[in-house]
N, C-alpha and C positions, 0 to 999 in steps of 0.2 A: 549504470544501474538506475539512477533517478529517471532517465529518459524512458527506459523500459517500463518502469512502474507507472509513470505518468501516462504513457501511451496506452497501457492496459486500462487504467482508470477511465481515460477519455473515450476510448473506443469500445469498451465492454461494459462499463458500469454506469456511465452517465447517458441519459436519454438524448440530450442535445449537446454533444461534445463541442460543436462549433461555437456554442454560446458561452463556454466555460474555458477560462485560461488558468490552468493549474500550475502553481509554483511549488517547488520542493519544500517550502516552509509553511504552506497552507495547512491549517488544522482540518484534517479530513472529516472527523466526526463532528467537532464543534461548529464548523461552518456549514454543515449539512451536505457536503459533497458526497459523503457516503453514510448509509445507515448501517445497522448491525449486520444485515444480510449482505450488503455490499462489502463490508469488511471481511466477512467470512469467505466470500468469493475471492477477494484480494489475497487473503492468506493462502487459500488453496492454489491460486495461480503462482504465488511466490514459491510455495513448496514444490510445485511441478517444474517451474521455470529454472529454479536454482538447485533443484535436486537435493532437497533437504526436508527434514521433518521438524517443524517448530513445536517444541514441547509446550505443554499447557502453561507451565510456570513462566514462560517467556512471552505469553500473549497478554501483555500489560500495555496500558495506554502509553507509557514512556517509550516503548519500542515501535508503536504503530500510530502515533499522533499525526505525524507528517511523513511525506515521502523521504525527507532527509533523515528522519529518525529510523525509518525502515531500512534505508541504505546503510546507515551507521551500524544498525543491528546486524544486517546481513554480512557486512565486512568482517564481523567477528566470527561468523559461522561458515562462510564460504572461503575455501582456500584458493 
């Protein structure tokens, strides 16, 4: 799961992916890796890729701060 999300961020959301090495524990917003538009695109990708709808109440920083947080959240939603 981490690898899928990291690959999407590197290949679709970052202008120069070869210059950025993303770790599952990197703060996506705080570090500037993603802006709010990038985060919206990431949420859309996750919903399509993992075939689920993320409710508004689940779109909190604790669930989307890092790739590891996203994976932990998804593990509770994906069977």
